[in-house]
N, CA, C and O of each residue as an XYZ file, in Angstrom:
768
protein
N      95.919     97.867    112.235
C      96.419     97.759    110.881
C      97.149     99.027    110.457
O      98.193     98.952    109.808
N      96.605    100.199    110.820
C      97.257    101.450    110.423
C      98.614    101.577    111.083
O      99.548    102.102    110.476
N      98.744    101.099    112.339
C     100.021    101.176    113.039
C     101.058    100.306    112.328
O     102.191    100.743    112.127
N     100.688     99.082    111.944
C     101.603     98.208    111.231
C     101.989     98.788    109.884
O     103.143     98.673    109.472
N     101.044     99.411    109.188
C     101.340    100.018    107.891
C     102.340    101.152    108.052
O     103.268    101.281    107.254
N     102.158    101.966    109.072
C     103.069    103.080    109.316
C     104.458    102.568    109.661
O     105.454    103.112    109.186
N     104.534    101.532    110.478
C     105.823    100.959    110.848
C     106.489    100.335    109.631
O     107.703    100.446    109.466
N     105.705     99.676    108.772
C     106.242     99.079    107.558
C     106.816    100.163    106.653
O     107.907    100.003    106.106
N     106.090    101.261    106.494
C     106.563    102.364    105.654
C     107.818    102.985    106.258
O     108.750    103.326    105.530
N     107.851    103.136    107.583
C     109.049    103.670    108.244
C     110.231    102.724    108.046
O     111.376    103.169    107.961
N     109.961    101.440    107.975
C     111.021    100.463    107.736
C     111.610    100.560    106.349
O     112.714    100.074    106.106
N     110.889    101.182    105.437
C     111.400    101.370    104.078
C     112.326    102.578    103.974
O     112.989    102.757    102.952
N     112.382    103.405    105.007
C     113.162    104.641    104.941
C     114.649    104.439    104.640
O     115.233    105.313    103.999
N     115.302    103.350    105.058
C     116.710    103.188    104.666
C     116.897    103.035    103.157
O     118.011    103.168    102.649
N     115.820    102.757    102.453
C     115.944    102.644    101.004
C     116.325    103.963    100.346
O     116.904    103.966     99.260
N     116.012    105.071    100.983
C     116.286    106.368    100.381
C     117.788    106.557    100.150
O     118.197    106.782     99.011
N     118.619    106.474    101.186
C     120.042    106.698    100.938
C     120.799    105.485    100.398
O     121.746    105.650     99.629
N     120.400    104.268    100.784
C     121.228    103.122    100.415
C     120.798    102.466     99.108
O     121.315    101.406     98.753
N     119.880    103.064     98.401
C     119.481    102.482     97.117
C     119.967    103.318     95.943
O     119.462    103.174     94.829
N     120.933    104.183     96.179
C     121.396    105.049     95.103
C     122.163    104.281     94.042
O     122.271    104.741     92.905
N     122.687    103.145     94.386
C     123.405    102.288     93.456
C     122.837    100.878     93.541
O     122.432    100.418     94.609
N     122.813    100.208     92.409
C     122.320     98.838     92.344
C     123.158     97.923     93.238
O     122.619     97.043     93.909
N     124.471     98.132     93.245
C     125.360     97.320     94.083
C     125.040     97.459     95.556
O     125.104     96.481     96.300
N     124.693     98.672     95.990
C     124.291     98.878     97.388
C     123.014     98.104     97.700
O     122.887     97.494     98.762
N     122.077     98.137     96.765
C     120.828     97.403     96.957
C     121.063     95.910     97.092
O     120.421     95.248     97.908
N     121.988     95.374     96.290
C     122.316     93.953     96.404
C     122.910     93.626     97.776
O     122.569     92.610     98.382
N     123.795     94.490     98.254
C     124.408     94.259     99.576
C     123.374     94.298    100.695
O     123.392     93.456    101.593
N     122.482     95.268    100.641
C     121.460     95.381    101.693
C     120.474     94.217    101.616
O     120.067     93.689    102.651
N     120.087     93.812    100.412
C     119.175     92.663    100.266
C     119.826     91.385    100.794
O     119.172     90.575    101.451
N     121.108     91.212    100.504
C     121.833     90.051    101.024
C     121.920     90.114    102.544
O     121.801     89.090    103.217
N     122.126     91.301    103.081
C     122.172     91.454    104.532
C     120.825     91.130    105.175
O     120.775     90.519    106.243
N     119.740     91.536    104.531
C     118.408     91.238    105.065
C     118.223     89.729    105.201
O     117.701     89.257    106.212
N     118.647     88.971    104.195
C     118.557     87.510    104.269
C     119.473     86.966    105.367
O     119.079     86.078    106.122
N     120.687     87.496    105.454
C     121.639     87.052    106.475
C     121.069     87.283    107.877
O     121.119     86.394    108.728
N     120.535     88.463    108.106
C     119.972     88.774    109.425
C     118.671     88.021    109.688
O     118.357     87.704    110.835
N     117.923     87.738    108.640
C     116.702     86.935    108.775
C     117.047     85.550    109.315
O     116.426     85.075    110.266
N     118.046     84.902    108.700
C     118.443     83.576    109.176
C     119.109     83.651    110.550
O     118.975     82.729    111.355
N     119.827     84.748    110.821
C     120.405     84.943    112.153
C     119.300     85.072    113.199
O     119.440     84.559    114.309
N     118.205     85.751    112.858
C     117.080     85.896    113.785
C     116.417     84.562    114.064
O     116.058     84.263    115.203
N     116.256     83.768    113.032
C     115.669     82.437    113.210
C     116.570     81.575    114.099
O     116.094     80.868    114.988
N     117.882     81.648    113.841
C     118.831     80.898    114.661
C     118.803     81.387    116.114
O     118.845     80.578    117.042
N     118.733     82.690    116.308
C     118.664     83.248    117.666
C     117.410     82.766    118.384
O     117.461     82.448    119.572
N     116.288     82.710    117.679
C     115.050     82.192    118.284
C     115.201     80.733    118.700
O     114.767     80.341    119.783
N     115.814     79.936    117.839
C     116.006     78.507    118.155
C     116.930     78.339    119.365
O     116.667     77.528    120.254
N     118.019     79.121    119.384
C     118.967     79.017    120.499
C     118.308     79.455    121.804
O     118.488     78.807    122.835
N     117.551     80.543    121.769
C     116.891     80.994    123.010
C     115.837     79.992    123.467
O     115.611     79.852    124.669
N     115.183     79.287    122.533
C     114.239     78.225    122.924
C     114.980     77.045    123.539
O     114.527     76.477    124.533
N     116.119     76.671    122.953
C     116.895     75.545    123.480
C     117.450     75.847    124.872
O     117.506     74.965    125.729
N     117.857     77.093    125.091
C     118.397     77.485    126.396
C     117.300     77.841    127.397
O     117.578     78.146    128.557
N     116.060     77.799    126.937
C     114.894     78.123    127.764
C     115.019     79.522    128.368
O     114.746     79.732    129.550
N     115.431     80.454    127.544
C     115.545     81.848    127.973
C     114.182     82.486    127.750
O     113.768     82.690    126.609
N     113.489     82.798    128.826
C     112.136     83.347    128.705
C     112.127     84.861    128.851
O     111.693     85.581    127.952
N     112.614     85.338    130.001
C     112.503     86.761    130.313
C     113.364     87.641    129.412
O     112.958     88.741    129.035
N     114.524     87.163    129.079
C     115.447     88.007    128.315
C     115.625     87.521    126.878
O     116.647     87.811    126.255
N     114.661     86.798    126.350
C     114.814     86.258    124.995
C     114.864     87.371    123.939
O     115.602     87.267    122.960
N     114.074     88.437    124.142
C     114.100     89.534    123.174
C     115.474     90.193    123.143
O     116.019     90.457    122.071
N     116.034     90.458    124.330
C     117.360     91.080    124.412
C     118.427     90.156    123.829
O     119.322     90.611    123.116
N     118.333     88.854    124.133
C     119.282     87.889    123.588
C     119.217     87.871    122.063
O     120.244     87.920    121.387
N     117.990     87.802    121.530
C     117.818     87.763    120.079
C     118.354     89.030    119.426
O     119.027     88.962    118.397
N     118.065     90.169    120.010
C     118.523     91.439    119.457
C     120.048     91.534    119.482
O     120.658     91.951    118.497
N     120.659     91.155    120.584
C     122.121     91.175    120.663
C     122.752     90.217    119.668
O     123.784     90.523    119.070
N     122.134     89.064    119.493
C     122.639     88.087    118.531
C     122.581     88.649    117.111
O     123.532     88.500    116.344
N     121.473     89.292    116.765
C     121.315     89.859    115.421
C     122.279     91.024    115.211
O     122.846     91.165    114.127
N     122.473     91.854    116.225
C     123.434     92.955    116.107
C     124.851     92.403    115.949
O     125.644     92.947    115.180
N     125.171     91.335    116.665
C     126.486     90.698    116.502
C     126.652     90.160    115.084
O     127.734     90.258    114.505
N     125.593     89.597    114.528
C     125.642     89.112    113.145
C     125.766     90.267    112.156
O     126.430     90.133    111.128
N     125.135     91.397    112.458
C     125.304     92.587    111.618
C     126.752     93.060    111.665
O     127.292     93.502    110.651
N     127.384     92.972    112.832
C     128.804     93.315    112.953
C     129.657     92.380    112.107
O     130.577     92.819    111.417
N     129.348     91.101    112.166
C     130.061     90.118    111.348
C     129.881     90.432    109.867
O     130.843     90.394    109.100
N     128.661     90.738    109.466
C     128.389     91.088    108.067
C     129.180     92.335    107.662
O     129.720     92.402    106.557
N     129.244     93.309    108.551
C     129.996     94.533    108.281
C     131.477     94.232    108.066
O     132.105     94.807    107.177
N     132.033     93.340    108.871
C     133.444     92.965    108.726
C     133.677     92.256    107.392
O     134.665     92.520    106.707
N     132.770     91.363    107.030
C     132.902     90.641    105.753
C     132.823     91.616    104.584
O     133.638     91.556    103.663
N     131.842     92.512    104.622
C     131.691     93.505    103.548
C     132.899     94.427    103.508
O     133.357     94.803    102.429
N     133.415     94.792    104.667
C     134.598     95.655    104.736
C     135.803     94.992    104.087
O     136.605     95.662    103.437
N     135.936     93.691    104.255
C     137.050     92.967    103.647
C     136.891     92.856    102.130
O     137.871     92.935    101.390
N     135.664     92.675    101.677
C     135.425     92.496    100.247
C     135.245     93.811     99.495
O     135.788     93.990     98.405
N     134.485     94.725    100.082
C     134.142     95.989     99.419
C     134.307     97.140    100.416
O     133.309     97.649    100.926
N     135.535     97.559    100.702
C     135.752     98.563    101.765
C     135.066     99.901    101.517
O     134.604    100.533    102.466
N     134.988    100.343    100.282
C     134.349    101.634     99.997
C     132.844    101.544    100.247
O     132.248    102.456    100.821
N     132.245    100.456     99.820
C     130.803    100.272    100.034
C     130.495    100.141    101.525
O     129.494    100.678    101.999
N     131.344     99.436    102.261
C     131.108     99.272    103.699
C     131.197    100.607    104.412
O     130.415    100.877    105.324
N     132.139    101.444    104.008
C     132.269    102.757    104.618
C     131.004    103.582    104.396
O     130.546    104.283    105.298
N     130.450    103.493    103.200
C     129.236    104.245    102.860
C     128.007    103.694    103.570
O     127.156    104.462    104.018
N     127.907    102.390    103.677
C     126.699    101.743    104.201
C     126.786    101.317    105.661
O     125.847    100.710    106.176
N     127.874    101.617    106.331
C     128.099    101.115    107.698
C     126.909    101.386    108.620
O     126.441    100.477    109.305
N     126.427    102.597    108.645
C     125.292    102.937    109.512
C     124.067    102.110    109.162
O     123.374    101.631    110.059
N     123.786    101.934    107.877
C     122.584    101.218    107.445
C     122.702     99.721    107.682
O     121.698     99.038    107.879
N     123.936     99.209    107.664
C     124.138     97.790    107.971
C     123.689     97.513    109.410
O     123.030     96.508    109.675
N     124.045     98.400    110.326
C     123.631     98.213    111.720
C     122.165     98.598    111.922
O     121.463     97.971    112.715
N     121.708     99.614    111.217
C     120.316    100.058    111.317
C     119.357     98.943    110.906
O     118.282     98.803    111.488
N     119.738     98.159    109.918
C     118.886     97.069    109.429
C     118.650     96.024    110.510
O     117.598     95.385    110.523
N     119.600     95.837    111.410
C     119.412     94.831    112.464
C     118.302     95.222    113.439
O     117.770     94.361    114.141
N     117.948     96.495    113.494
C     116.863     96.960    114.360
C     115.550     97.160    113.585
O     114.586     97.701    114.126
N     115.518     96.731    112.341
C     114.363     96.972    111.480
C     113.141     96.175    111.930
O     113.218     94.975    112.193
N     112.022     96.871    112.010
C     110.771     96.202    112.352
C     110.323     95.283    111.208
O     109.636     94.287    111.435
N     110.710     95.621    110.002
C     110.358     94.757    108.861
C     111.035     93.403    109.022
O     110.437     92.373    108.712
N     112.266     93.392    109.501
C     112.945     92.126    109.762
C     112.178     91.316    110.804
O     112.007     90.107    110.653
N     111.721     91.980    111.851
C     110.909     91.318    112.875
C     109.624     90.749    112.260
O     109.234     89.622    112.563
N     108.967     91.537    111.393
C     107.751     91.062    110.730
C     108.035     89.847    109.846
O     107.223     88.925    109.774
N     109.189     89.847    109.174
C     109.548     88.719    108.312
C     109.745     87.442    109.125
O     109.306     86.368    108.715
N     110.407     87.559    110.278
C     110.618     86.385    111.139
C     109.294     85.915    111.720
O     109.046     84.712    111.802
N     108.441     86.850    112.123
C     107.123     86.488    112.638
C     106.295     85.802    111.557
O     105.635     84.798    111.823
N     106.328     86.338    110.340
C     105.619     85.729    109.214
C     106.138     84.323    108.945
O     105.356     83.416    108.657
N     107.438     84.139    109.037
C     108.053     82.826    108.823
C     107.548     81.814    109.841
O     107.220     80.682    109.486
N     107.485     82.221    111.113
C     107.039     81.306    112.175
C     105.546     81.019    112.107
O     105.121     79.881    112.308
N     104.749     82.045    111.826
C     103.291     81.887    111.870
C     102.709     81.270    110.610
O     101.621     80.698    110.659
N     103.390     81.369    109.501
C     102.861     80.855    108.237
C     103.641     79.649    107.741
O     103.945     79.535    106.554
N     103.961     78.753    108.663
C     104.575     77.479    108.329
C     105.834     77.650    107.481
O     105.934     77.113    106.377
N     106.775     78.393    108.010
C     108.076     78.607    107.396
C     107.965     79.222    106.002
O     108.585     78.753    105.047
N     107.186     80.253    105.910
C     106.980     80.969    104.654
C     108.077     82.014    104.452
O     108.409     82.768    105.367
N     108.621     82.046    103.263
C     109.618     83.046    102.893
C     109.006     84.172    102.071
O     109.735     84.938    101.441
N     107.695     84.284    102.066
C     107.041     85.235    101.164
C     107.370     86.686    101.492
O     107.699     87.452    100.586
N     107.293     87.083    102.751
C     107.530     88.485    103.102
C     108.995     88.873    102.931
O     109.288     89.940    102.391
N     109.915     88.032    103.379
C     111.343     88.336    103.238
C     111.742     88.332    101.766
O     112.586     89.126    101.351
N     111.147     87.452    100.982
C     111.425     87.439     99.542
C     110.924     88.718     98.884
O     111.623     89.329     98.076
N     109.704     89.113     99.239
C     109.144     90.343     98.685
C     110.009     91.546     99.046
O     110.310     92.376     98.187
N     110.408     91.643    100.306
C     111.189     92.789    100.770
C     112.554     92.850    100.086
O     112.981     93.924     99.661
N     113.237     91.724     99.976
C     114.565     91.741     99.356
C     114.477     92.011     97.854
O     115.310     92.737     97.312
N     113.491     91.443     97.182
C     113.305     91.741     95.752
C     112.935     93.208     95.567
O     113.378     93.846     94.612
N     112.128     93.740     96.471
C     111.766     95.153     96.410
C     113.000     96.045     96.533
O     113.141     97.019     95.794
N     113.894     95.714     97.467
C     115.129     96.490     97.634
C     115.949     96.475     96.346
O     116.435     97.515     95.902
N     116.100     95.304     95.755
C     116.910     95.174     94.536
C     116.279     95.924     93.374
O     116.963     96.674     92.677
N     114.986     95.731     93.157
C     114.317     96.410     92.041
C     114.262     97.920     92.237
O     114.406     98.679     91.278
N     114.056     98.354     93.467
C     114.021     99.786     93.756
C     115.394    100.417     93.492
O     115.480    101.513     92.939
N     116.458     99.725     93.886
C     117.812    100.221     93.631
C     118.091    100.287     92.135
O     118.683    101.248     91.644
N     117.662     99.259     91.422
C     117.844     99.238     89.975
C     117.098    100.389     89.313
O     117.660    101.104     88.484
N     115.853    100.564     89.674
C     115.036    101.639     89.100
C     115.625    103.005     89.419
O     115.707    103.876     88.553
N     116.031    103.181     90.660
C     116.562    104.485     91.068
C     117.854    104.809     90.318
O     118.029    105.935     89.852
N     118.747    103.852     90.199
C     120.000    104.129     89.481
C     119.755    104.375     87.999
O     120.395    105.234     87.394
N     118.835    103.624     87.420
C     118.523    103.862     85.998
C     117.931    105.249     85.781
O     118.287    105.932     84.821
N     117.029    105.669     86.665
C     116.413    106.984     86.518
C     117.403    108.120     86.751
O     117.369    109.128     86.045
N     118.275    107.963     87.729
C     119.177    109.047     88.096
C     120.417    109.110     87.208
O     120.811    110.187     86.760
N     121.021    107.970     86.958
C     122.297    107.974     86.261
C     122.292    107.238     84.934
O     123.246    107.345     84.164
N     121.235    106.496     84.659
C     121.167    105.754     83.403
C     122.182    104.630     83.341
O     122.618    104.244     82.256
N     122.562    104.104     84.492
C     123.602    103.084     84.522
C     123.215    101.945     85.447
O     122.211    102.004     86.157
N     124.028    100.920     85.419
C     123.883     99.771     86.292
C     125.260     99.512     86.888
O     126.217     99.293     86.145
N     125.380     99.534     88.211
C     126.692     99.402     88.839
C     126.769     98.145     89.690
O     125.819     97.761     90.373
N     127.925     97.529     89.621
C     128.223     96.366     90.449
C     129.430     96.693     91.311
O     130.334     97.412     90.885
N     129.438     96.164     92.521
C     130.526     96.449     93.446
C     131.782     95.679     93.072
O     131.730     94.509     92.693
N     132.903     96.360     93.187
C     134.222     95.761     93.103
C     134.998     96.300     94.304
O     134.573     97.291     94.897
N     136.113     95.690     94.681
C     136.823     96.153     95.880
C     137.229     97.631     95.859
O     137.324     98.256     96.915
N     137.465     98.184     94.695
C     137.902     99.582     94.618
C     136.770    100.555     94.322
O     137.028    101.737     94.093
N     135.549    100.101     94.322
C     134.413    100.997     94.054
C     133.312    100.298     93.291
O     132.688     99.359     93.786
N     133.076    100.778     92.058
C     131.992    100.241     91.234
C     132.484     99.926     89.830
O     133.376    100.590     89.302
N     131.889     98.909     89.244
C     132.038     98.652     87.817
C     130.702     99.071     87.216
O     129.671     98.460     87.494
N     130.724    100.107     86.397
C     129.490    100.748     85.942
C     129.264    100.482     84.462
O     130.162    100.657     83.638
N     128.039    100.051     84.139
C     127.589     99.905     82.753
C     126.656    101.072     82.440
O     125.633    101.232     83.106
N     126.981    101.872     81.462
C     126.107    102.970     81.037
C     125.064    102.361     80.101
O     125.414    101.849     79.038
N     123.793    102.411     80.485
C     122.709    101.831     79.704
C     121.895    102.882     78.961
O     121.368    102.616     77.880
N     121.792    104.067     79.538
C     121.003    105.144     78.937
C     121.923    106.344     78.762
O     122.540    106.786     79.731
N     122.031    106.888     77.541
C     122.864    108.086     77.350
C     122.346    109.245     78.195
O     121.143    109.361     78.429
N     123.261    110.103     78.651
C     122.899    111.202     79.551
C     121.849    112.132     78.962
O     121.007    112.647     79.698
N     121.879    112.357     77.663
C     120.919    113.287     77.071
C     119.493    112.733     77.062
O     118.541    113.484     76.849
N     119.337    111.424     77.293
C     118.001    110.812     77.347
C     117.460    110.674     78.777
O     116.354    110.171     78.976
N     118.227    111.112     79.752
C     117.794    111.000     81.153
C     116.860    112.157     81.491
O     117.306    113.229     81.902
N     115.556    111.928     81.314
C     114.586    112.995     81.553
C     113.884    112.861     82.903
O     113.187    113.783     83.326
N     114.057    111.739     83.577
C     113.398    111.522     84.868
C     114.399    111.509     86.012
O     114.200    110.790     86.991
N     115.468    112.286     85.912
C     116.498    112.271     86.946
C     115.971    112.728     88.304
O     116.486    112.315     89.343
N     114.950    113.574     88.296
C     114.376    114.017     89.573
C     113.900    112.832     90.401
O     114.077    112.821     91.619
N     113.294    111.829     89.756
C     112.784    110.664     90.490
C     113.906    109.814     91.084
O     113.669    109.041     92.012
N     115.108    109.948     90.564
C     116.236    109.215     91.110
C     116.947    109.955     92.228
O     117.742    109.359     92.955
N     116.670    111.261     92.377
C     117.299    112.027     93.452
C     116.680    111.633     94.784
O     115.684    110.911     94.820
N     117.274    112.109     95.892
C     116.734    111.714     97.196
C     115.315    112.222     97.413
O     114.475    111.491     97.937
N     115.036    113.446     97.024
C     113.674    113.969     97.177
C     112.722    113.242     96.238
O     111.609    112.892     96.629
N     113.148    113.017     95.022
C     112.322    112.286     94.070
C     112.073    110.859     94.515
O     111.032    110.278     94.211
N     113.039    110.293     95.241
C     112.874    108.933     95.736
C     111.753    108.853     96.758
O     111.054    107.842     96.820
N     111.563    109.893     97.561
C     110.419    109.924     98.470
C     109.106    109.833     97.682
O     108.204    109.075     98.041
N     109.017    110.613     96.612
C     107.808    110.565     95.772
C     107.650    109.197     95.125
O     106.554    108.637     95.111
N     108.732    108.663     94.592
C     108.684    107.354     93.948
C     108.291    106.273     94.944
O     107.472    105.408     94.633
N     108.866    106.317     96.131
C     108.524    105.343     97.167
C     107.072    105.486     97.599
O     106.388    104.487     97.826
N     106.594    106.735     97.715
C     105.187    106.957     98.079
C     104.246    106.389     97.018
O     103.220    105.796     97.351
N     104.588    106.566     95.762
C     103.751    106.037     94.671
C     103.748    104.511     94.706
O     102.700    103.885     94.543
N     104.911    103.917     94.918
C     104.995    102.455     94.967
C     104.197    101.900     96.141
O     103.485    100.908     95.992
N     104.312    102.538     97.317
C     103.552    102.091     98.493
C     102.058    102.277     98.256
O     101.261    101.420     98.637
N     101.670    103.393     97.629
C     100.256    103.632     97.305
C      99.726    102.543     96.372
O      98.623    102.037     96.575
N     100.501    102.184     95.357
C     100.087    101.125     94.426
C      99.989     99.797     95.173
O      99.039     99.040     94.972
N     100.964     99.513     96.030
C     100.960     98.262     96.791
C      99.702     98.136     97.650
O      99.022     97.111     97.614
N      99.393     99.182     98.424
C      98.217     99.111     99.298
C      96.916     99.148     98.501
O      95.912     98.590     98.942
N      96.916     99.790     97.346
C      95.726     99.768     96.482
C      95.470     98.360     95.967
O      94.329     97.900     95.931
N      96.530     97.685     95.572
C      96.394     96.302     95.100
C      95.973     95.398     96.249
O      95.118     94.528     96.084
N      96.580     95.609     97.415
C      96.272     94.780     98.580
C      94.810     94.909     98.999
O      94.188     93.924     99.397
N      94.262     96.121     98.910
C      92.863     96.343     99.287
C      91.906     96.141     98.118
O      90.693     96.250     98.292
N      92.426     95.852     96.945
C      91.629     95.621     95.731
C      90.765     96.813     95.354
O      89.697     96.651     94.763
N      91.226     98.008     95.696
C      90.531     99.217     95.273
C      91.538    100.361     95.249
O      92.547    100.326     95.953
N      91.263    101.349     94.455
C      92.126    102.512     94.355
C      91.965    103.353     95.613
O      90.874    103.847     95.896
N      93.031    103.513     96.355
C      93.001    104.248     97.614
C      93.185    105.728     97.312
O      94.079    106.121     96.561
N      92.326    106.534     97.910
C      92.422    107.992     97.750
C      93.583    108.513     98.579
O      93.858    107.998     99.663
N      94.263    109.532     98.073
C      95.344    110.150     98.839
C      94.813    110.859    100.070
O      95.555    111.074    101.029
N      93.554    111.222    100.058
C      92.956    111.973    101.171
C      92.307    111.056    102.206
O      91.794    111.535    103.217
N      92.324    109.740    101.963
C      91.690    108.794    102.882
C      92.458    108.775    104.194
O      93.688    108.742    104.200
N      91.734    108.795    105.297
C      92.408    108.801    106.612
C      92.447    107.420    107.209
O      92.973    107.237    108.307
């Protein structure tokens, strides 16, 4: 269990750089769903072709190819965002969380619970981070962002939590709350 928890937390690490804008969070959440369905399709195709020994490699190559396709689509629609997120678009295809979501889907009778939780988490985390750091809400347009200022700059007192270092603290607090709720008890920071 501790190994899976550590891998899950490591899978959240792309949230640090790619959640600085709400629009980025939407793109990554959409990509997670796209790659999730690509993984399911890759599993079905490898079962139909009766690929046993190399099914993992086939599935991984298929998902990376789909990540490339997603990158091309995003590049055509939002070139500035694609340039910024290019590394993370490909990094997501190797995410262990994506693997866990597909495994959860297969083992829990086609359940979308984990992938839904992860994508909603990405969107809400991006929203929270942008509100804390910039007091705004941004949507992607082909030339950059369309930004709505929601909080005046003089009222932004929690900007540290929106910075990259502050995001580590914010993410740690959110993960601590999540595991505390999951275990139905308040987890000590010193617990091993």
